[in-house]
N, C-alpha and C positions, 0 to 999 in steps of 0.2 A: 620291214620284218626284222625281228631281233635275230642277231647272229647265232644265238644259242639254238635256234630251231633249224638252221641251215643243214645241220647234220641229218635231221629227219628227212628233209626233202631229198638230200643226196642218196640216202638209202632207198627211198621210194623210186627214184629215177633208175638207180642201179638194178633194182628188182625188176622193173618194167623191161629193161634191156635184156636181162637174162631169161625172162619168161618167153620171149620170142626167139631164143636161141634154139638151134637144132641139135645141140650136143647133150641135152638133158637125157639121162639114162633111167633115173628112178624118180618117180613122184611119190611122196609119202604124206600121210596124215599123222600128225603128232599130237600127243596128249601130255601135258606138263603140269607139274606142281612144285612149288618151292617156297622158300622163306628168305627174308633178308633182315639184317640188323643195322639199324640206322645209328650213325654217330652225329653228334651236333651239340647244341647247348640249349639250356632252358630259355624259353621265350620270356623276356622281362616284362611283358604286359600283365603278367600275374603278380599281384602285390603281396608276395610272400614276405614275411617279416625279415627285415634287412640283416639281422644277425644270424640268419640261417643260410648256410652255403649250399651249393649244388654239387651234384656228382654226375658222372657221365660214363659212356662206354667208348673206349678207344678202338675205333674201327671194328666194333662189334665183338671184341675179344677180351679186353682187360677192363674190369670194372673198377672205378675210382670213387671213393666216398670217404667221408670223415664223420666223427661224432657230431650229433646234432645237425644233420644235413638232410636235404631232400634230394632223392634220386630221380633222375629223368630217364625215361626209356621209350624207344620207338622202334617198332618192327613192322615188317610186311609179310603177308601171306598171299599167295596167288595160285590160280590154276587156269589153264587155257587150252586152246586148240590151235595147231599151227601146221598148215600145209607147207611142204618144202620140195625143192627141186635140187637133185644132185647132178653135178657136171663132172664126169670122170676125167675129162681132159685136163681140168684144173684142180681136181680133188676139192672142190668147193660146193658147199651147200647154201642155198639161198632160201630163206623162210620168212613168212609173215603170217599173222594170225589175229586171234582175238583173245584177250586175257582179262580176267576178273581179279582185281587186287583189293585187299583190305589192309588199311593202315591202322595200327593200334598204338596209342601213345599213353603214357602214364607219368604222373607226378606222385611219388609216395615218400613217406618217411623212410630213410635208409635203415636197412635191417640191423645195423649195429648200434642204433640209437636206443636210449632207454624209454623213449616215449613213442607212442603209435600215432601221433598226430603232429601237425604243424599249424602255424597261424597264417591265415589269409586275411590281409587288411580289406575291410569292407567300406569304411567311411572315415574320413579325416576332416575335422572341422575345428579350427582353432587349436586348443590344447587337448581336445578330445579325439581319441582314435578308437574305432570299433574293429574288433577282430572276430573271425570265426575259427573254431578249432576244426581242422579238416584232416581226415585220414588219407585221402587221396583224390586225385582228379583224373578222369579217364576220357579219352577221345577216340572214337572209331570213325573212319572215313572209307567209303567204298568207291572204287573206280572201275570203269570199263575202258580198256585201251587196246592199242595196236603195237605189237612188238615187231621190229624189222631187224633181221640178223643175217650175218655171213659167217659161215663156219668153214675153217680150213683143216683138212685132215692130211697132214704131210706124210705120216707113216701108217702103213697097213700091216697088221700082224694077224692075218687070217681072221679070226672072230673077235679079236680085241684090237681096238684102235684108240690112239690118243688124238685129241683135237683141241683147237683154240677157236674162240668165237669173239666177235665184236658185234655190238648191237645198240639199238636205241629204241625207246618206246615213248609214246605220247598217250596220256590217259585223260578221260573226262570224268569228273566227279559225279557220282550218282546221288549220294546223300552223305550226311555227317551227323554225328551225335556227340555232345560233350556232357559229362555227368560229374557232379561233385558228391563225394561221400563224406558227409558231415559226421563229426563225432557225436553230436546231439541230433538225433533223428528229427526233432521238432524244428530244426533250422532249415529243413528241406523247402519250406515255403519261400525262402529267400534265394533259392537256386537260380531261377530265371532272372531275377534282378541282378545277381552277381554276374551271370553270363552276359547280360546286356551291357553292364558297365565295362567289362573287360573287352568284349567284342571277339567273338569266336568264329567269325566268317573266314573262310580260307579260299585259296585259289581254285578256280574251276578246272585248271589244267595241272596235271602232274607229269613231268617228263624227266628222263634220265638217259645217259649214255654209259655203256658198260662193256667190260671184257670178261671172259671166263675161260677156264681150262677144264677139260673133262676127259672121261674115259667112256668108250662105247663098246658094248658087247653085241655081236651079231654080224651076219654077213651083209654085203651090200644089197642083195636082192631080197633079204629076209627081214623079219622083225628085229628092230634094234633097240637096245636099252641103254640109256645115257645117264651118267651121274656127273655133275659139274660143280665147280666152285667158282662163285662170282668174286673177282678181284675188287678191291675198293673202287666203287663206281661213283661217278659224278652225278649229282642231282641238278638238273638244269633249271627247273622252275623254282619259284620262291613262294613263301607263305603257304606251305602245304600242311601246316599244323599250327594251332594256336598255343600248344604246350611246348613244343620243341622246334628249334630252328635247325632243320636237317641239312647236312652238308654231303656226306658220303654214306654209302651202304655196301655191305658185302653179304654173301649168303650162299645157299645151296639150292640145287635144282635136280629133280629126277624127271625123266621123260621117256616115253615109248613112242617109236616111230613105226608105223605100219605101211608097207608099200602098197600102192594102189595102181601102179603102172610100171612096167618093166620094158626096157628097150634092149636091143641087141648088144649095145656097147657094155651094159652092165653085166650081161651073161658072159661075155667074153672076158671080163675082168676076173670072174670067178674061176 
């Protein structure tokens, strides 16, 4: 088994141990939604004309590009449901759930270019080379996954709390779609042939390990509202896009936790 997946097994084992602990004070059901910005580089399997440079996002914040360049962009959107158990003795929350994630990737002409298209090499034979004028290439991939997380809340300020989180997730690909936006609509008949030549198949598994910091509003035994920022996170799996080679991502998440069980320990903390 690959070492990069050992962290997922460790989280699952830790979760099992805590589930059988007698110290759990509050069991909650959580609903979450968020987005992430991927940093990486353009996948070189696409035969974009050699004198066209690429651009990229630096950890999701700083956009880099130049004249006559193609920009690459990749982001994630997700929502999910996550039961959690709170352990007052350690100020720790353990959670696992189910998450739907959509990955969106784009290759487009950079906004500061005078032209709205770039050249995609289609065929090269001897001294003859054929190109298509392309406005952009898009790829959407849907996943269903399991996030496993540990949250530490070292400081409590009545209804406002600050927390730190570490987590890992493993996702199974549901479906994917890659589309080419030709400058000339009549060229659409070549789309499938181009995609077959390039090869757009991607990994069935997407996984990552991440950390986040956040702020929580609400009492221990009541409904809690959380907003967090994901620190630059490591993508463990490979070949998760035919357009971009992803490396790290950062992002934001909002979630709501609703208590479904309260024990005496939690009430005493109030």
